[in-house]
Backbone bond lengths (Angstrom), bond angles and torsions (degrees), N, CA, C in turn:
res aa  C-N    CA-C-N  psi(-1)  N-CA   C-N-CA  omega(-1)  CA-C   N-CA-C  phi
1 X - - - 1.439 - - 1.533 109.47 -
2 X 1.307 114.72 133.95 1.459 120.55 -178.97 1.526 111.16 -119.70
3 X 1.313 115.12 164.34 1.462 121.76 175.49 1.525 108.49 -104.66
4 X 1.338 116.31 144.90 1.461 120.71 -174.96 1.524 111.34 -134.50
5 X 1.326 114.76 153.66 1.460 123.28 169.99 1.521 105.63 -104.48
6 X 1.344 117.35 121.60 1.463 121.99 -176.08 1.526 109.16 -116.26
7 X 1.326 115.87 133.86 1.454 123.10 178.80 1.523 108.51 -118.75
8 X 1.338 115.44 120.11 1.467 121.78 179.11 1.521 109.92 -114.33
9 X 1.323 115.63 148.63 1.461 121.72 177.54 1.521 108.84 -114.39
10 X 1.338 115.90 142.48 1.463 121.33 178.94 1.517 109.87 -135.20
11 X 1.320 115.74 148.95 1.459 122.02 173.67 1.519 107.30 -97.72
12 X 1.335 116.84 118.18 1.463 122.18 -175.21 1.523 109.46 -115.30
13 X 1.314 117.13 125.45 1.456 122.75 -179.34 1.529 109.70 -97.12
14 X 1.347 115.86 129.51 1.460 121.88 179.71 1.528 107.79 -126.32
15 X 1.328 116.45 126.10 1.466 121.10 -178.97 1.524 110.81 -103.06
16 X 1.333 115.14 157.49 1.468 123.29 176.49 1.525 112.65 58.81
17 X 1.333 116.82 52.02 1.459 120.94 175.30 1.524 109.42 -112.76
18 X 1.308 115.59 154.43 1.458 120.24 -177.86 1.525 113.13 -110.77
19 X 1.323 116.92 -17.08 1.464 119.67 -177.37 1.526 110.63 -148.74
20 X 1.316 114.61 168.46 1.464 120.67 177.06 1.522 110.18 -65.52
21 X 1.328 117.16 -41.80 1.468 119.94 179.28 1.525 111.59 -62.85
22 X 1.315 116.67 -39.60 1.461 121.99 176.71 1.530 110.08 -61.53
23 X 1.321 116.73 -47.12 1.471 121.55 -179.70 1.523 111.23 -61.74
24 X 1.327 116.29 -43.82 1.469 121.33 179.69 1.528 110.09 -59.78
25 X 1.319 116.53 -49.08 1.464 121.03 -178.06 1.516 113.22 -64.53
26 X 1.324 116.60 -43.49 1.468 120.29 -179.94 1.530 110.64 -65.07
27 X 1.318 117.56 -42.89 1.473 120.62 -179.34 1.522 111.57 -61.80
28 X 1.318 116.85 -46.59 1.470 120.11 179.62 1.523 110.55 -64.99
29 X 1.325 117.16 -40.29 1.462 121.38 179.16 1.526 111.89 -64.14
30 X 1.340 116.64 -47.09 1.467 119.86 -179.96 1.528 111.40 -63.18
31 X 1.312 116.87 -43.33 1.473 119.91 179.09 1.527 110.46 -64.32
32 X 1.330 115.97 -42.36 1.464 120.16 178.92 1.515 112.72 -61.35
33 X 1.334 117.15 -39.18 1.473 120.68 178.50 1.523 111.15 -63.36
34 X 1.328 117.25 -37.77 1.464 119.81 179.58 1.527 111.79 -71.39
35 X 1.324 116.66 -31.49 1.467 120.86 -176.81 1.525 112.94 -84.46
36 X 1.332 117.10 -34.38 1.460 120.62 -174.33 1.509 111.56 -90.17
37 X 1.292 119.57 152.73 1.452 128.82 -0.45 1.523 113.17 -87.68
38 X 1.328 116.94 -10.72 1.464 120.24 -174.34 1.531 113.34 -62.80
39 X 1.316 118.09 -40.58 1.468 122.01 -176.96 1.529 111.33 -113.62
40 X 1.331 116.65 47.72 1.460 119.83 -177.66 1.528 113.26 -70.74
41 X 1.317 118.08 -4.93 1.461 122.20 177.39 1.531 112.00 -87.29
42 X 1.313 118.32 -1.85 1.463 122.54 177.89 1.527 108.60 -92.44
43 X 1.331 116.42 124.22 1.463 121.42 177.94 1.524 109.17 -88.87
44 X 1.337 116.53 138.29 1.465 122.89 -179.49 1.526 108.77 -119.61
45 X 1.334 116.55 128.14 1.462 122.35 178.07 1.518 109.24 -141.20
46 X 1.322 116.05 162.27 1.461 121.21 173.66 1.523 107.47 -83.25
47 X 1.318 115.88 135.61 1.457 121.09 -179.83 1.516 112.76 -72.49
48 X 1.316 115.70 172.23 1.452 122.76 -179.93 1.520 108.46 -122.98
49 X 1.342 115.00 136.62 1.455 122.02 178.70 1.526 108.17 -116.77
50 X 1.319 116.97 143.47 1.456 121.30 177.62 1.525 109.63 -92.72
51 X 1.317 116.59 129.75 1.458 122.20 178.31 1.531 108.81 -67.39
52 X 1.345 118.19 127.50 1.466 120.09 -178.07 1.533 113.09 -69.48
53 X 1.326 118.22 -20.31 1.466 120.92 -178.54 1.524 112.84 -88.89
54 X 1.336 115.51 -52.09 1.466 118.54 -173.34 1.525 113.19 -103.01
55 X 1.327 117.65 -13.97 1.459 120.42 -178.21 1.514 113.59 79.83
56 X 1.332 117.33 5.07 1.461 121.03 179.36 1.521 111.85 -73.81
57 X 1.312 115.65 161.67 1.464 121.96 -179.87 1.524 109.81 -94.47
58 X 1.332 116.48 131.21 1.460 123.44 179.55 1.523 109.66 -128.49
59 X 1.341 116.71 147.32 1.461 119.52 173.35 1.525 109.10 -63.03
60 X 1.311 116.57 144.13 1.461 121.81 179.59 1.525 110.54 -81.54
61 X 1.328 115.32 68.16 1.462 121.98 179.51 1.516 108.06 -134.55
62 X 1.331 116.05 126.51 1.462 121.39 177.10 1.515 107.96 -127.01
63 X 1.348 116.41 123.65 1.458 121.17 -178.94 1.527 109.27 -116.74
64 X 1.337 115.65 128.96 1.462 122.39 174.45 1.518 107.65 -147.52
65 X 1.335 116.14 134.80 1.465 122.34 177.90 1.527 112.12 52.81
66 X 1.332 115.87 44.13 1.471 122.84 178.83 1.526 113.92 59.60
67 X 1.325 116.88 22.16 1.459 122.85 175.80 1.525 107.82 -126.99
68 X 1.323 116.08 136.63 1.465 119.84 -176.37 1.522 111.32 -121.31
69 X 1.314 114.30 146.00 1.457 122.43 168.83 1.522 105.49 -111.85
70 X 1.328 115.63 118.35 1.458 121.39 -175.81 1.531 108.48 -116.35
71 X 1.314 115.63 127.57 1.464 120.55 174.97 1.510 109.28 -86.65
72 X 1.325 116.49 110.49 1.468 121.02 179.99 1.516 110.58 -101.56
73 X 1.316 115.35 148.24 1.463 122.26 175.13 1.518 109.05 -113.69
74 X 1.317 115.42 132.41 1.463 122.00 178.07 1.525 107.45 -115.77
75 X 1.336 116.47 124.43 1.456 121.76 -179.45 1.520 109.58 -115.83
76 X 1.324 115.00 135.53 1.460 118.74 174.52 1.520 110.08 -152.59
77 X 1.309 114.97 158.94 1.464 121.64 175.01 1.518 108.11 -98.68
78 X 1.312 114.82 137.70 1.462 121.20 177.21 1.520 106.54 -117.47
79 X 1.313 116.19 126.48 1.461 121.16 -176.62 1.518 111.03 -104.81
80 X 1.310 115.73 144.12 1.466 124.30 174.54 1.517 112.60 58.18
81 X 1.326 116.50 49.33 1.464 120.71 175.67 1.527 108.94 -95.80
82 X 1.318 116.22 151.83 1.458 121.25 -177.72 1.525 112.97 -76.33
83 X 1.347 116.82 -29.68 1.457 121.36 -178.00 1.528 109.28 -159.99
84 X 1.336 116.34 176.07 1.460 120.42 176.48 1.523 110.63 -62.00
85 X 1.316 116.65 -41.07 1.469 120.83 179.09 1.524 110.90 -62.96
86 X 1.324 116.69 -42.64 1.453 121.23 178.82 1.535 110.37 -62.97
87 X 1.336 116.86 -42.39 1.468 121.15 178.60 1.527 110.81 -62.38
88 X 1.329 117.17 -41.44 1.469 119.83 -179.92 1.527 111.01 -67.66
89 X 1.321 117.83 -37.06 1.474 120.34 177.40 1.522 110.97 -66.04
90 X 1.321 116.82 -39.48 1.466 120.73 178.23 1.529 109.82 -63.01
91 X 1.335 117.10 -47.78 1.469 120.77 -178.91 1.522 111.40 -62.50
92 X 1.335 117.47 -44.31 1.466 120.39 178.96 1.515 111.04 -63.17
93 X 1.309 117.86 -37.71 1.458 121.56 179.99 1.529 110.87 -67.98
94 X 1.321 117.09 -47.77 1.465 121.57 -177.43 1.526 110.79 -64.16
95 X 1.326 116.46 -50.69 1.463 120.21 -178.28 1.523 110.37 -71.83
96 X 1.315 117.40 -38.47 1.459 121.61 -179.61 1.519 113.73 -61.93
97 X 1.331 118.02 -32.82 1.460 120.93 178.00 1.528 111.06 -65.15
98 X 1.323 116.69 -34.82 1.471 120.47 179.54 1.529 111.70 -81.10
99 X 1.314 117.11 -28.37 1.461 122.11 -176.24 1.523 110.63 -112.36
100 X 1.299 116.12 62.87 1.467 120.83 -178.52 1.529 110.80 -55.36
101 X 1.318 116.73 139.91 1.469 125.03 177.51 1.527 113.96 62.63
102 X 1.320 117.63 23.02 1.459 121.43 174.26 1.526 107.11 -110.74
103 X 1.346 117.56 120.71 1.464 119.43 -179.07 1.530 111.31 -67.63
104 X 1.323 116.63 132.72 1.460 122.45 179.93 1.523 109.87 -120.55
105 X 1.321 115.69 140.29 1.456 121.60 178.33 1.524 108.31 -131.01
106 X 1.325 117.08 135.03 1.457 121.18 176.98 1.524 108.05 -75.83
107 X 1.331 116.08 124.11 1.455 121.48 179.98 1.522 110.41 -98.18
108 X 1.332 115.44 -41.93 1.455 119.47 -173.55 1.526 110.26 -156.66
109 X 1.327 115.81 141.34 1.463 122.14 173.45 1.518 106.87 -134.05
110 X 1.330 116.43 118.51 1.458 121.14 -178.70 1.515 109.92 -124.92
111 X 1.330 117.43 136.08 1.463 118.85 174.83 1.524 110.49 -68.08
112 X 1.320 116.39 140.61 1.460 121.06 175.98 1.514 108.24 -83.85
113 X 1.332 115.15 139.06 1.456 119.36 179.55 1.517 109.51 -73.07
114 X 1.300 114.73 137.57 1.462 119.15 177.99 1.528 109.13 -79.53
115 X 1.323 115.68 138.74 1.453 120.37 178.16 1.525 109.22 -76.13
116 X 1.318 114.96 132.20 1.464 119.88 177.72 1.516 108.70 -109.68
117 X 1.316 115.58 130.24 1.487 119.92 -178.24 1.488 112.09 -79.39
């Protein structure tokens, strides 16, 4: 059994926003309220998108008609999983139970290095 770091991506809809910063803050706040206090070990951040023209990095936030679509990233550690697939299923199940009706996609699963004394 190994320990893994799992990164999930979610599409978060925010209504009645006036700016990208407003959308970013509301999305992180709403997600945090659903996760806390039970899942306070899950880190929530705004994702990054690569510009297809210049290759620059942009926050995954799109605002139109005072409605925003925010790409959120959820990070958590999964302990004693049988494989990367098993770790991703555990993370999707745990986070998915708190975030009902929010689509989740596995972005990355990395084994955690074991500490050697």
